[in-house]
C-alpha positions as CSV (number, residue, x, y, z in Angstrom):
1,M,4.6,-22.3,-64.0
2,A,2.0,-24.8,-62.8
3,L,1.0,-24.8,-59.1
4,S,1.3,-28.1,-57.4
5,P,1.3,-29.2,-53.7
6,K,4.6,-30.2,-52.1
7,L,6.2,-30.7,-48.7
8,E,9.0,-28.4,-47.3
9,L,11.0,-28.7,-44.1
10,R,11.9,-25.4,-42.4
11,Q,13.8,-24.8,-39.2
12,S,13.1,-21.7,-37.1
13,Q,13.3,-20.4,-33.6
14,S,10.4,-19.0,-31.6
15,L,9.5,-18.2,-28.0
16,V,6.5,-20.1,-26.8
17,M,4.7,-19.1,-23.6
18,T,4.1,-22.5,-22.0
19,P,1.7,-22.8,-19.1
20,Q,4.6,-23.3,-16.8
21,L,6.3,-20.1,-18.0
22,M,3.1,-18.2,-17.6
23,Q,2.7,-19.5,-14.1
24,A,6.3,-18.4,-13.2
25,I,5.7,-14.9,-14.5
26,K,2.4,-14.7,-12.7
27,L,3.9,-15.7,-9.4
28,L,6.8,-13.3,-9.8
29,Q,4.5,-10.2,-9.8
30,L,2.1,-11.3,-7.1
31,G,2.2,-9.7,-3.7
32,N,2.2,-11.5,-0.4
33,L,-1.6,-11.8,0.0
34,D,-2.2,-12.7,-3.6
35,L,0.6,-15.3,-3.5
36,V,-0.9,-17.0,-0.4
37,A,-4.3,-17.0,-2.0
38,Y,-2.9,-18.6,-5.2
39,V,-1.1,-21.3,-3.2
40,E,-4.1,-22.0,-1.1
41,N,-6.1,-22.6,-4.3
42,E,-3.5,-25.0,-5.6
43,L,-3.5,-26.9,-2.3
44,E,-7.3,-27.4,-2.7
45,R,-7.0,-28.4,-6.3
46,N,-3.9,-30.6,-6.3
47,P,-4.0,-33.7,-4.0
48,L,-0.2,-34.1,-4.2
49,L,0.5,-30.8,-2.6
50,E,0.6,-30.4,1.2
51,R,1.1,-27.5,3.5
52,D,4.3,-27.6,5.6
53,E,3.0,-27.5,9.1
54,G,6.1,-28.8,10.8
55,E,8.6,-26.8,12.8
56,D,10.8,-24.2,11.1
57,R,13.7,-25.7,9.3
58,P,16.5,-24.2,7.3
59,A,15.3,-23.3,3.8
60,T,17.1,-25.3,1.1
61,S,17.0,-25.6,-2.6
62,E,15.8,-29.2,-2.3
63,A,12.5,-28.2,-3.8
64,A,13.9,-27.3,-7.1
65,E,16.3,-30.2,-7.2
66,S,13.4,-32.6,-6.4
67,A,11.3,-31.1,-9.2
68,E,14.1,-31.5,-11.7
69,R,14.6,-35.1,-10.6
70,N,10.9,-35.9,-11.2
71,E,10.9,-34.1,-14.6
72,A,13.9,-36.3,-15.6
73,G,11.7,-39.3,-15.2
74,E,12.8,-41.0,-12.0
75,S,10.6,-44.0,-11.1
76,A,7.9,-43.2,-8.5
77,A,8.4,-46.6,-7.0
78,E,11.7,-45.5,-5.5
79,A,9.7,-43.3,-3.1
80,D,7.6,-46.2,-1.9
81,G,9.6,-46.8,1.3
82,G,8.4,-43.6,2.9
83,A,7.3,-40.0,2.3
84,D,9.9,-38.0,0.4
85,F,8.9,-34.3,0.8
86,A,10.3,-31.5,-1.3
87,P,10.0,-28.2,0.6
88,A,9.3,-25.1,-1.5
89,G,11.1,-22.0,-0.7
90,P,14.3,-20.0,-1.3
91,G,17.7,-21.5,-1.3
92,P,20.1,-21.0,1.7
93,E,19.7,-17.7,3.4
94,I,21.9,-15.2,1.6
95,D,23.5,-12.5,3.7
96,T,24.8,-9.8,1.4
97,A,27.1,-7.3,3.2
98,F,28.5,-4.1,1.7
99,E,31.4,-2.1,3.0
100,T,29.5,0.8,4.4
101,A,29.1,2.5,7.7
102,S,26.4,1.4,10.1
103,P,23.1,3.4,9.5
104,E,21.6,5.6,12.1
105,I,18.0,4.8,12.8
106,G,15.8,7.5,11.6
107,E,12.4,8.3,10.3
108,R,11.2,8.3,6.7
109,L,10.7,11.9,5.6
110,D,7.5,11.9,3.6
111,A,5.7,14.8,2.1
112,D,4.0,16.9,4.8
113,F,0.7,17.9,3.3
114,T,-0.4,21.5,4.1
115,N,-4.2,21.4,4.2
116,V,-6.8,23.7,5.7
117,F,-8.0,20.7,7.7
118,Q,-5.1,19.0,9.5
119,D,-6.9,15.7,9.8
120,D,-4.1,13.8,8.2
121,G,-0.7,14.4,9.7
122,P,2.6,13.8,7.9
123,S,3.3,10.2,7.0
124,E,5.8,8.6,9.3
125,A,7.9,5.5,8.7
126,I,6.8,2.2,10.1
127,D,9.2,0.7,12.6
128,P,10.3,-2.4,10.7
129,T,11.7,-4.1,13.9
130,R,8.3,-3.8,15.6
131,L,6.2,-4.8,12.6
132,V,8.4,-7.8,11.5
133,G,8.8,-8.9,15.1
134,E,5.1,-8.9,15.6
135,T,4.6,-10.8,12.4
136,W,7.1,-13.5,13.3
137,S,5.8,-13.8,16.9
138,Q,2.3,-14.2,15.7
139,T,3.3,-17.0,13.3
140,S,5.4,-18.9,15.8
141,T,2.7,-18.9,18.5
142,S,-0.4,-19.5,16.3
143,G,-0.6,-23.1,17.3
144,A,-0.6,-22.4,21.1
145,G,-3.9,-22.5,22.9
146,G,-6.5,-25.0,23.6
147,G,-6.5,-27.4,20.7
148,E,-8.8,-27.6,17.7
149,D,-11.8,-26.0,19.5
150,Y,-9.8,-22.9,20.4
151,N,-11.1,-20.0,18.4
152,L,-9.3,-16.7,18.8
153,E,-12.0,-14.9,16.8
154,S,-14.5,-15.5,19.6
155,F,-12.5,-13.0,21.7
156,V,-12.5,-10.3,19.1
157,A,-15.3,-7.7,19.3
158,V,-17.3,-7.1,16.1
159,E,-16.4,-3.8,14.5
160,V,-19.4,-1.5,14.2
161,S,-19.8,0.2,10.8
162,L,-21.2,3.7,10.3
163,A,-24.4,2.4,8.9
164,D,-25.0,0.1,11.9
165,H,-24.3,3.0,14.3
166,L,-26.8,5.3,12.5
167,T,-29.4,2.5,12.3
168,E,-29.2,1.9,16.0
169,Q,-29.8,5.5,16.8
170,L,-32.7,5.6,14.3
171,M,-34.4,2.8,16.0
172,L,-34.2,4.6,19.3
173,A,-35.2,8.0,17.9
174,T,-38.5,7.1,16.3
175,V,-41.0,4.3,16.2
176,D,-42.8,5.5,13.1
177,P,-42.4,2.8,10.4
178,M,-42.5,5.4,7.6
179,W,-39.7,7.4,9.3
180,R,-37.7,4.3,9.8
181,M,-38.1,3.2,6.2
182,V,-37.0,6.6,4.8
183,G,-34.2,6.8,7.4
184,R,-32.8,3.4,6.4
185,H,-32.9,4.3,2.8
186,L,-31.0,7.5,3.5
187,I,-28.4,5.7,5.7
188,D,-27.8,3.3,2.8
189,S,-26.8,6.3,0.7
190,V,-24.2,7.6,3.2
191,D,-20.6,7.0,2.1
192,E,-17.6,6.0,4.2
193,A,-16.7,9.7,5.0
194,G,-20.3,10.3,6.4
195,Y,-21.7,12.3,3.5
196,L,-25.1,11.7,2.0
197,R,-24.7,10.9,-1.7
198,T,-28.3,11.0,-3.1
199,D,-30.9,13.5,-4.1
200,L,-33.8,14.0,-1.7
201,A,-36.3,14.5,-4.5
202,A,-35.2,11.2,-6.1
203,V,-35.6,9.4,-2.7
204,A,-39.1,10.9,-2.2
205,D,-40.1,9.8,-5.7
206,K,-38.7,6.3,-5.3
207,L,-40.4,5.7,-1.9
208,G,-43.6,7.6,-2.7
209,A,-43.1,9.8,0.4
210,P,-43.7,13.5,0.7
211,N,-40.7,15.7,0.1
212,G,-41.2,17.4,3.5
213,L,-41.1,14.0,5.3
214,V,-37.8,13.1,3.6
215,E,-36.3,16.5,4.7
216,E,-37.5,16.0,8.3
217,V,-36.0,12.5,8.4
218,L,-32.7,13.9,7.1
219,A,-32.7,16.6,9.8
220,L,-33.2,13.8,12.4
221,L,-30.3,11.9,10.9
222,Q,-28.1,15.0,10.9
223,S,-28.6,15.3,14.7
224,F,-27.1,11.8,15.3
225,D,-23.6,11.0,16.4
226,P,-21.0,11.7,15.0
227,A,-21.6,15.4,14.6
228,G,-21.7,16.4,10.9
229,V,-22.8,13.1,9.6
230,C,-25.3,12.9,6.7
231,A,-24.2,16.3,5.4
232,R,-24.5,16.8,1.7
233,D,-21.4,18.9,1.3
234,L,-18.4,20.2,3.3
235,G,-20.0,23.4,4.3
236,E,-23.1,21.7,5.7
237,C,-20.8,19.2,7.6
238,L,-18.9,22.0,9.3
239,A,-22.1,23.9,10.0
240,L,-23.6,20.9,11.8
241,Q,-20.6,20.5,14.0
242,L,-20.5,24.2,14.8
243,K,-24.2,24.2,15.7
244,E,-23.6,21.4,18.1
245,R,-20.8,23.5,19.8
246,D,-23.1,26.5,19.7
247,R,-20.6,28.5,17.7
248,F,-22.5,29.0,14.5
249,D,-22.9,32.8,14.8
250,P,-23.4,35.1,11.9
251,A,-19.7,35.7,11.4
252,M,-19.0,32.0,11.4
253,Q,-21.9,31.5,8.9
254,V,-20.2,33.9,6.5
255,L,-16.8,32.1,6.9
256,V,-18.4,28.7,6.3
257,A,-20.1,30.1,3.2
258,N,-16.8,31.3,1.8
259,L,-14.6,28.2,2.2
260,E,-13.0,28.8,-1.2
261,L,-11.5,32.0,0.1
262,L,-10.2,30.2,3.1
263,A,-8.6,27.6,0.9
264,K,-6.9,30.4,-1.1
265,R,-5.7,32.0,2.2
266,D,-7.4,35.3,1.1
267,F,-7.7,36.7,4.6
268,P,-8.3,40.3,3.7
269,A,-11.4,39.3,1.8
270,L,-12.6,37.2,4.7
271,R,-12.1,40.1,7.1
272,R,-14.2,42.3,4.9
273,L,-17.0,39.8,4.6
274,T,-17.1,38.6,8.3
275,K,-16.5,42.2,9.6
276,V,-14.1,41.0,12.3
277,D,-10.5,41.9,13.2
278,D,-7.4,39.8,12.7
279,D,-7.5,38.2,16.1
280,D,-11.2,37.1,15.8
281,L,-10.6,35.8,12.3
282,A,-7.6,33.7,13.5
283,D,-9.7,32.2,16.3
284,M,-12.5,31.4,13.9
285,I,-10.0,29.7,11.5
286,A,-8.6,27.7,14.4
287,E,-12.1,26.5,15.2
288,I,-12.7,25.4,11.6
289,R,-9.4,23.5,11.6
290,A,-10.4,21.7,14.8
291,L,-13.5,20.2,13.1
292,N,-13.6,16.9,11.3
293,P,-14.4,17.1,7.6
294,K,-14.9,13.4,7.4
295,P,-16.9,12.3,10.5
296,G,-17.6,8.8,9.1
297,N,-14.0,7.8,9.0
298,A,-14.1,7.1,12.7
299,F,-16.0,3.9,11.9
300,G,-14.6,0.9,10.2
301,S,-16.0,-0.1,6.9
302,A,-13.2,-2.3,5.4
303,L,-10.5,-4.4,6.8
304,V,-7.2,-2.5,6.7
305,Q,-4.4,-4.9,5.9
306,P,-1.0,-4.1,7.4
307,I,2.0,-4.0,5.2
308,V,4.3,-7.0,5.7
309,P,7.7,-6.6,4.1
310,D,9.0,-9.2,1.6
311,V,12.6,-8.2,2.2
312,V,14.3,-7.2,5.5
313,V,17.5,-5.1,5.4
314,R,19.5,-4.7,8.6
315,S,23.0,-3.6,9.5
316,G,25.5,-6.4,9.6
317,P,28.2,-7.1,12.2
318,D,30.9,-5.9,9.9
319,G,29.2,-2.5,9.3
320,G,27.6,-3.5,6.0
321,W,24.0,-4.4,5.1
322,V,22.4,-7.8,5.4
323,V,19.6,-8.5,2.9
324,E,17.3,-11.3,3.8
325,L,13.9,-12.6,2.6
326,N,11.1,-12.5,5.1
327,S,10.6,-16.2,5.2
328,E,7.3,-15.9,7.1
329,T,5.7,-14.4,4.0
330,L,6.6,-17.4,1.8
331,P,4.1,-20.2,1.6
332,R,5.6,-23.6,2.7
333,V,4.5,-26.2,0.2
334,L,5.5,-29.9,0.1
335,V,5.2,-32.5,-2.7
336,N,4.1,-35.9,-1.2
337,Q,5.8,-38.3,-3.6
338,S,5.0,-41.3,-1.4
339,Y,1.3,-40.7,-1.9
340,F,1.8,-40.3,-5.6
341,A,3.7,-43.7,-5.7
342,R,0.9,-45.5,-3.8
343,V,-1.9,-44.0,-5.9
344,S,-0.1,-44.6,-9.2
345,K,0.0,-48.4,-8.5
346,T,-3.8,-48.5,-8.1
347,A,-4.6,-46.3,-11.1
348,K,-6.1,-48.4,-13.9
349,G,-7.6,-46.2,-16.5
350,E,-5.6,-44.0,-18.8
351,K,-7.6,-41.0,-17.6
352,D,-6.6,-41.6,-14.0
353,K,-2.9,-41.9,-14.9
354,L,-3.0,-38.8,-17.0
355,Y,-4.6,-36.9,-14.1
356,L,-2.0,-38.0,-11.6
357,S,0.8,-37.2,-14.1
358,D,-0.6,-33.7,-14.6
359,C,-0.9,-33.2,-10.8
360,M,2.7,-34.2,-10.2
361,Q,4.0,-32.0,-13.0
362,T,2.0,-29.0,-11.8
363,A,3.2,-29.6,-8.2
364,N,6.8,-29.8,-9.3
365,W,6.5,-26.6,-11.4
366,L,4.9,-24.7,-8.5
367,V,7.7,-25.7,-6.2
368,K,10.3,-24.7,-8.7
369,S,8.5,-21.4,-9.5
370,L,8.3,-20.5,-5.8
371,D,12.0,-21.2,-5.4
372,Q,12.9,-19.2,-8.4
373,R,10.6,-16.3,-7.4
374,A,12.3,-16.1,-4.0
375,K,15.8,-16.1,-5.5
376,T,14.9,-13.4,-8.0
377,I,13.4,-11.1,-5.4
378,L,16.4,-11.4,-3.2
379,K,18.8,-10.8,-6.1
380,V,17.0,-7.6,-7.3
381,S,16.6,-6.4,-3.7
382,T,20.3,-6.9,-3.0
383,E,21.2,-4.8,-6.0
384,I,18.8,-2.0,-4.9
385,V,20.4,-1.9,-1.5
386,R,23.9,-1.7,-3.1
387,Q,22.7,1.1,-5.4
388,Q,20.9,3.1,-2.6
389,D,23.5,2.5,0.1
390,A,23.9,6.3,0.7
391,F,20.1,6.7,1.3
392,L,20.1,3.9,3.9
393,T,23.1,5.4,5.7
394,H,22.4,9.2,5.5
395,G,18.8,9.7,4.6
396,I,16.6,10.9,1.7
397,Q,18.9,13.7,0.6
398,H,21.3,11.0,-0.7
399,L,18.7,9.0,-2.6
400,K,20.3,8.3,-6.0
401,P,18.5,8.5,-9.4
402,L,17.7,4.9,-10.4
403,N,15.8,3.2,-13.2
404,L,14.9,-0.3,-14.1
405,R,17.6,-0.6,-16.8
406,M,20.3,0.0,-14.3
407,I,19.2,-2.8,-12.1
408,A,18.5,-5.1,-15.0
409,D,22.0,-4.6,-16.4
410,A,23.5,-5.2,-13.0
411,V,21.7,-8.5,-12.3
412,G,21.6,-9.8,-15.8
413,M,17.8,-9.7,-16.2
414,H,15.3,-8.1,-18.5
415,E,13.7,-4.8,-17.5
416,S,10.2,-6.4,-17.6
417,T,11.4,-9.0,-15.0
418,V,12.7,-6.3,-12.7
419,S,9.4,-4.4,-13.1
420,R,7.4,-7.5,-12.0
421,V,9.7,-8.1,-9.1
422,T,9.3,-4.6,-7.8
423,S,5.5,-4.5,-8.1
424,N,3.6,-5.0,-4.8
425,K,6.8,-5.8,-2.9
426,Y,8.0,-4.0,0.2
427,M,11.4,-3.7,1.9
428,A,11.9,-3.1,5.7
429,T,14.9,-0.9,6.5
430,S,16.1,1.1,9.5
431,R,14.4,4.1,7.9
432,G,11.0,2.5,7.5
433,I,9.1,0.2,5.1
434,F,9.2,1.2,1.5
435,E,7.8,-0.2,-1.7
436,L,10.6,-1.4,-4.0
437,K,9.4,1.1,-6.6
438,Y,10.1,3.9,-4.2
439,F,13.8,3.6,-4.9
440,F,13.4,4.3,-8.6
441,T,13.4,8.0,-9.2
442,S,14.1,10.2,-12.1
443,S,17.3,12.3,-12.2
444,I,17.9,16.1,-12.2
445,A,21.2,17.3,-13.7
446,S,23.8,19.0,-11.5
447,S,24.5,22.7,-12.3
448,E,28.2,22.1,-11.6
449,G,28.5,19.1,-13.9
450,G,28.7,16.6,-11.1
451,E,26.6,13.6,-10.2
452,A,22.8,13.9,-10.9
453,H,20.3,14.4,-8.1
454,S,17.2,12.3,-7.4
455,S,13.9,14.0,-8.0
456,E,12.7,12.6,-4.6
457,S,15.7,14.2,-2.8
458,V,15.0,17.5,-4.6
459,R,11.4,17.5,-3.4
460,H,12.7,17.0,0.1
461,R,15.0,20.0,-0.3
462,I,12.2,22.2,-1.5
463,K,10.0,21.2,1.5
464,E,12.9,21.9,3.9
465,L,13.5,25.3,2.4
466,I,9.8,26.2,2.7
467,D,9.5,24.9,6.2
468,R,12.4,27.1,7.3
469,E,11.1,30.3,5.7
470,A,10.1,33.2,7.9
471,A,6.8,35.0,7.9
472,D,8.5,38.2,6.6
473,D,10.6,36.4,4.0
474,V,8.4,33.9,2.1
475,L,10.3,32.2,-0.7
476,S,9.0,32.5,-4.2
477,D,9.5,29.7,-6.8
478,D,12.2,31.9,-8.5
479,T,14.0,32.3,-5.2
480,I,13.9,28.5,-4.6
481,V,15.3,27.9,-8.1
482,K,18.2,30.2,-7.3
483,M,18.9,28.6,-4.0
484,L,18.8,25.1,-5.5
485,R,21.1,26.1,-8.3
486,D,23.6,27.6,-5.8
487,A,23.4,24.1,-4.1
488,G,24.3,22.4,-7.4
489,V,20.8,21.4,-8.6
490,D,20.0,22.5,-12.2
491,I,16.2,22.8,-12.1
492,A,13.6,24.9,-13.9
493,R,11.0,27.1,-12.3
494,R,8.1,25.1,-13.7
495,T,9.7,21.9,-12.1
496,V,9.8,23.6,-8.7
497,A,6.2,24.6,-9.1
498,K,5.2,21.1,-10.1
499,Y,7.1,19.5,-7.1
500,R,5.6,22.1,-4.7
501,E,2.1,21.4,-5.9
502,A,2.7,17.6,-5.6
503,L,3.7,18.2,-2.0
504,N,0.4,20.1,-1.6
505,I,2.2,23.3,-0.6
506,P,0.4,26.6,-1.5
507,S,2.0,29.4,-3.5
508,S,4.2,32.0,-2.0
509,V,1.3,34.5,-2.0
510,Q,-1.0,32.2,-0.1
511,R,1.7,31.2,2.3
512,R,2.5,34.9,3.0
513,R,-1.2,35.6,3.8
514,E,-1.5,32.7,6.1
515,K,1.7,33.5,8.0
516,Q,0.7,37.1,8.4
517,A,-2.7,36.1,9.7
518,L,-1.3,33.7,12.2
519,A,1.6,36.0,13.3
């Protein structure tokens, strides 16, 4: 059979990722800050986009409708009589109420980390009323003041970093240029926690300075405020602070040199090494705990951005829940069709006309994408609130097992869409501010054949059981398994151990040693 060229007509279906679709997907997974930065970049690039600086107005879906009208090919000359603006944002505010009892305001019960150094306390829930109220108040009053020359930043003190603080003390401590040069180099190698992260021999070789000089400069830096700064390890950091308090006696030196035994709560071994009784050892451990293992954290090094919720959940007047978007986090963008109409009449070249057409299409798609993003977030958040109603009403013990598929099936979306919606998004509730992904937890079967339990609620139960244990009755992992199974939770011992370690709770042997030493 001879081969010959020929034409064939075939019909097929395929999914093409257009630039507009890619933009909509990208906007959906962006958080508040990234979304604002993206819109600001579009405002600078697209002359047809404007920032809505007017007074607050009810959000409508006029943005998406205007975008569809422009895509349908309405004549731009119809807008010549004045500026026709299409505000971007969600549709009418949607209040979704569910038939539940009003929630009691409580605190978020996070994992209480049990560490040797109690520098980080248990996480507490952020008061959503206070945080959201401050955010709205700041936005509504940002224009007040003294006009364009009014600069609020001029009243804000400059935050001093740890490096600046140490450099200032170095300038006062010595006038020797060699000492200052070595000191500045060492300060540049100090991390945010205040530890020196470099080798002294390498510094001496790099600067061409004697090793003894580098060590003397380091000793000078270690005498600076805050106490313990420029230490090379945890033991040296604690030793520097104890020396400043004049408490670095021989027994304390032995205790600091055996911090691994202290971390294991091996108090009998510590008593043998330090040669002190139980009371003195307890006092020494209390002194160690009072020290700061990260002295550099008292100084700011990076701007901490507060969490601003994307969704606000509050109790409704009928006893249900009202789910609302935090409109203050949504960028307000307008499409100036009047300007487009005027400029289009003066455009002569084909290149100019193509540029204007592309700008209008991009602006309309951005408006429509922002509108769709807001509606999608609200839809998914509403379903999460409906699924986790018991948690909002009664607390973490009633957190239900939930996965992406359950939400996707309920709202008629794909799992990947729900995953993008819940990324970098936060919800403010009466129990605190939670990331949307917090509500998705794995399930643990019930030993009685009933409803499954959330892994997060089981972790909370384990923590409660351990917190209530007595010094003479420390619960082992096997005992916790038995108690949970009696309560209807079918769980294995290795799972209890995994959850206990995730909560940073030591084993029963270590807890028993610590309780007996502190008794």
